[in-house]
N, C-alpha and C positions, 0 to 999 in steps of 0.2 A: 205561447211564443208569438212573435209577430211574423207576418207575412208581407213581402213586398213584391210589386211587379216592377221588374228592372227592364228598361228599354235600352239595350246595348247596341250602340252604333259602331260600325266598322268603317273607318275612313278609307281603308284600302280598296273596298269594294262598293262603298256607298250604300250598303244595306243595313237595316236595323233588325234586331231580333228581340223577341219578348221572352223573358225568363221569369218564372215564378220562384222567387227566393224564399225559402223558409228554413227554420233551424239555424244551423251554423252559417249558412249562406247569408241569411238575413241579419245574423248577429255581427257579421263583419262590417255591416254598414252603420250600426248603432254607434253613435258618438263621433262619427266622422263629419266633416263639413264639405260643402261644395267646393271643389277644387282639389280635395284630397285624392290620393291614389290608394287603391287596395290591391291585394294580391288576387288574381282570378281563380286560384286553386279552390277557394272557398265556395265558388259557384260551379266548379267542375271543369275550369279551363286552365290546364297546367301550362305554366310559362307566360301566362298573360298578365299584364298590369292594366287595371281599369280605373279611369279618372271619372269622378262624379262631377256632372255638369249641371244638374238641376234636380228638383223634386216637386211634389205636390201632395196635399193631404186629401182626406176623403171628400172634402167640400170643393176641391178643385183649386184651393188657394195655393199660389206658386211660392216657392222658396226663393229668397233673394240673397245673393252671395254677400252683399255689403251689410247685411243686418246680422251681427255676430251674436245672436241669442238662440235659445232653443224653442221658444214659443211663437205665439202670433202677436203682431202689433199693427196698429193703424198708423201709417206714417204719411207725410205729405211728400208726394212724388211728382217730379217733372218729366218722367220718362223712364225707360228701362223695363226690367222684368216686372210684370204685374200691372203696367199701366203704359198705354200708348196714346199720347195727347193728339187731339184732333186739330186744334188750333195752336199756333205759335205762342209759347209762353204760358200755356195752360198748365196749371197744377191742380192735383186732387188728392184727398186723403183716401188711401186705399188699404185694405187688409192684406198683409203678406206674412209669411213665416220666416223665421230666422234660418241661417244657413246650416245649423246643426241638425243632423239626421236623428230623429226620435221615433218612438213607436207610433206616433200619430200620422206618419207619412204612409201613402199607399203606393205612389209611383216614384221610382228613382230613374232619372235619366243619366246615362253613362256613355263613355266613349272608350275605345281601346287605345291606350297609349303606348303599349308594347305588345306585339304579337308573339304568340308561342309557335312551336314547331307545326302544330296541326291547325288547319284553317277553321274559322268559325262555321263555314258552310258544311264542313265535315262533321262538326258536332251536331248540327241541326238537320242533317240529311235524313229523310225518312228511312226506316229500316227496310231492307230488300226483302221481298216476299220470298218465302221458300217454294222451290218448284218441286212438286212431287212427280216422280218418275211414273209414266203411264204403266199400268198393270199389264204384264204379259199373259196372254191367254193361250 
């Protein structure tokens, strides 16, 4: 099966969390496009809605929302995701991926569009250490 690294941003707190999605959690992303929303319960976040905002493959090639394909293409760009021109009017042919999430992606960027009852900080809090009672002598 495929594994994804999901970077989930919480606009309420301004924090981002790294999630390793595999199995059913990763399967929820396959076939979706940038801009689509998925249910957060597949990743273990009950009541959450997650919006896909971007992605990149193993080479670091970014996904572009305006390219409605599943593969990689070399397109002429004047700006936007994947190319930032240095001079005014500069255009360049660059390699980018389409917006459809496939098994070739490694990282998926997402944002919380609807929060659940439990905060994300509570999900990612480190477990509390158990305190052993001192032995009575």
